[in-house]
N, C-alpha and C positions, 0 to 999 in steps of 0.2 A: 182316842184321850182329850184330843180340842173341842171336838163339837160333846162330848159328853160333861169339860168343865161348863161350855158356853147352854146345854140344857140347864145342870146343875144352878145356875148363875139365874135363871133363866125361873125355877120352879123357888129359889128362894126369894129370889124379888118381887113374887109374886106371894109368900106366905106377908112375907114384913110389912106386905102394902095393906093385907089386909086384918094383919094385927093392930097397925097404926089405923084401921078405920075405926076397927072393934075398940080401942083406950081411946075414942074422939067424943064420946061422951063425957067419959071421966077429966076432961078435960077442962069442960065449959066452965066450972067451978073456981077451978083452977088460975088464981092472980098472976105468978107465973111464967105458964102456959097457954093465958088467955088470946085470944086470938085480937088481932089491932084492932079492929071493928065487929061485933058481934051484930052488924045488920051488912055484913058484908065477908062473905066467906070465897065468892069469886071475887080474883080482877082479869081483865084483857091488855094485850098486851099486842104490838107491832114490833118486826123484827126484818134485823137483814142480815146477812151470811155472807158471808165472802168461801169457799170454803178451794183445798189445797184436794185433790182425790187421786188415790193408783189404782189399779188391780192385783191384787195376789196370785200370781201361776198355781196351780196346782196340776198341772196337767204336760208329763215328760213332754216337753220340745217346744211347748210354751213359755214366751220370760214378758215381764212389766220390763215395758220403754221406758217408765219414769212416770209425772206426773202431769193433770187438767187442772188450770183455774177453772171453779163458776160460782156458785153463787144458792141463795135460798133466799127466801122471805114467804112475810104470810102472815098467820094471827095466832096467838100463842094464847092460852086459855090458864089461869093456875084456879085450885082449890085451897083452900085452908083448910086441912087436918088439924090443924094445930097450930103459935104462931110460928115455930120453929119449921113443922111437915107442912110441907106441899108438894100437890098432886099435879103436875105440867104436864098440858098435852095441846093439841092449834090443828091447824092445816098451814104448811107448807107446799111455793112449789119450790123443787129442786131442780139444780141446772148440776152435772156431774158427770162422770166415765174420765176414761186412763185410755193408758197405751196397754194392745199388745205382742211382740213380733212370732214368727209362729211359721215355717215349712207345711205347704199347701201345695196348692192346685188351682188357677183362675181359666173363666171361663175365656175362650178366643172365638167364637162360635159367633155367628150371625145373629142368633134368635132365629132363624126362620128354616134353619139345618139344624143334622144332630148338633147336640152339644161337644164341641170339644177341648179338652182342658192340658192346658199348660203348667205342669208341676212348679213350683216359687216363693222365693223366700216373702212371707208378706209380714209387713206392720200396723196393724189396724189403729188408728187413736178413733175411739168411740165418743160418742158426743149423746148422755144421757137424760134424758124431765124423767121425775116422778111427781106423784105427788106425796106427800111423805106425812105421816102424821107421830109427832112423838110420844112415850107410852114413860114418864120420866119423872121420878120420886127425887123432891130436893127439900134436901135440910139446909134452915136457915139462920146465921147469931141472932143475936139482937145485935138492935142499930144501934154501930159507935160513931158519936159525934153525928154524921149525914151518911154513913158506909153503913152500910151490911153486905157480910160475904158468905156466900152462898154455895156448895158443892153437888154433885145432881149426879142420876146412873138412871138406867132402866135400858126402855128399846126406842127404836126408829121402825116404822112399817113404812116401807117406801112400794107405791104403785109404776109401775114405768108407762110413759102411754105415749114416748114418741122414742126413736135415735137413729142417730146416723152417723156414718162411718166415712175416714178420710184412709185411701190404701197407697200404701208406698209398696211399689211390688220388684224382687227382683226374681228375674225371668231362670230359671234352671242352663247355664248353659250344655252347650255341645247336647240338647234334648231336642230340641222343634227349632225350625228359619222362622221368628217370629214376621219376618213381612211377610210370610205365605198365612197365615190367618188375623186380617183384615187391621193390618196397623199395628197392630198389640207389642212392646217394645217396653221395657223399663220404664215406668214413672209412677204417676200420683194418681189416683181413683180415686170419685168421689160416689159415696150411693146414701142418702136422703131419707134410707125406709129399708131399717137392717130391723125391725123390731122379731122380726122371726127368729131369726138369733137371738135374741136377748130374753133373759128370766121377767115375765112378768113383775114378780114379789122380790121387795132383798126386806131382809128384816135386816136390825144390825146392833150388836149391843152399844149402849153410850153412858160415854162417864166425862165428867165435866166438870169447873169451876171456875167463880168469877164473884160477882160484885157492884153492890146495883150502888146508888147515890139518888137522894130522895132530894126529890126538887122541892117542890110540895104538896104537901097535904099529903094522897092515896096518891103523886105522882112521882116516878121515879123512874133513872137509868139504868140500863147496865149491858154490864162487858161481862164477856166471859170466853172460854174456851172448850172446846170438845173436840173428843174421837169419836169416831164414828167408827169400828170395825165389825163390816158383810162377812157374814157368815153363812148364807144362802149362795152356793151357786149362779153368777150372774149372766150365763153364758148358755144358750138352747142349740150347739148344734155340732152335729160328730164331730170329733177328729179324726187327720189324715193319719194315717197307716204310711209308715215313713221305712224306707229301704234304710240298709246297714250302713249305707252312707247321709242319711235324713234327708234322703228326696222321698216325695211325694209316691207313691204307690201307682200303677193305673192298671188296670185290666185290658184287654183284648180291645176292645168301644174307646182304652183312651178315657173311659169313665174314672176317677179317684175312687178305691177303696176307703172306705168309712171306719174310725172304729166304731164298735155295741156302744159304745160308750160318747157322752157328751164332754167335750170340752171345758175342762172347771178353771173358773176364775173367783174371787170375792172383790167383791173393792168396800174400801177402805178411804178415809176420809177424815179430816181435820179442819173448825171452821170453829171461824171468830163471830162472834154471836155480841151484832149491837143490837140493841132495844128500846123500846118503850115503853111504861106499865103505869095502866088508867086505873 
């Protein structure tokens, strides 16, 4: 039901955008809706946005374990369809992530012999880096004093190019003697490249609002708050099959049984957007 709602929102956004585009010519002679500068329909800006992100787990046995601080920076491009309606896009470098806990298994082999897995409780802290392209419709008020208020909604497209993870591992008791497997014990482990476990694409619904302060001429400072609700699964790894006690199940070769379906978690974040437009 939730996915259907998001698809319907996507369709409505597209229809609204094309409707406004079709009406653009009709605004050219409208003094009220006229563009700020008939010679300038496009403006550019720079933005920096600290964010708090988290995973929403959708797979049984997976649990979100809190937020991660990140940020983005990049170039913003806005096209004036009318004085009060803008199409906003650009390109950003986004650093985000989140924490998930689940019951699984870790590999304790030495890499030169058969793989050996030990059931364990795992808390993974993911750090994701993405190239992000926003596709937003921005609605602005007329200038009140030096201030212009705006709201916006649309979509963000994120393309993952680097992923890493830190793991907190708690070995399942009375299963194996950790001392016999290369000294693996409870503790922290890191992996600088987990891109094979992360979806390369993210799409999120975006809604936000803010205010602009006109410094001089076409130069304005912008401050806003946006919420990005991701609706594409960000995990690209199979979930572990668990027994009745919640312990990862292994076969006779001590390889873990994996589900036929991928584990699922969506990435959400709230960002404070600080920008300057020219």
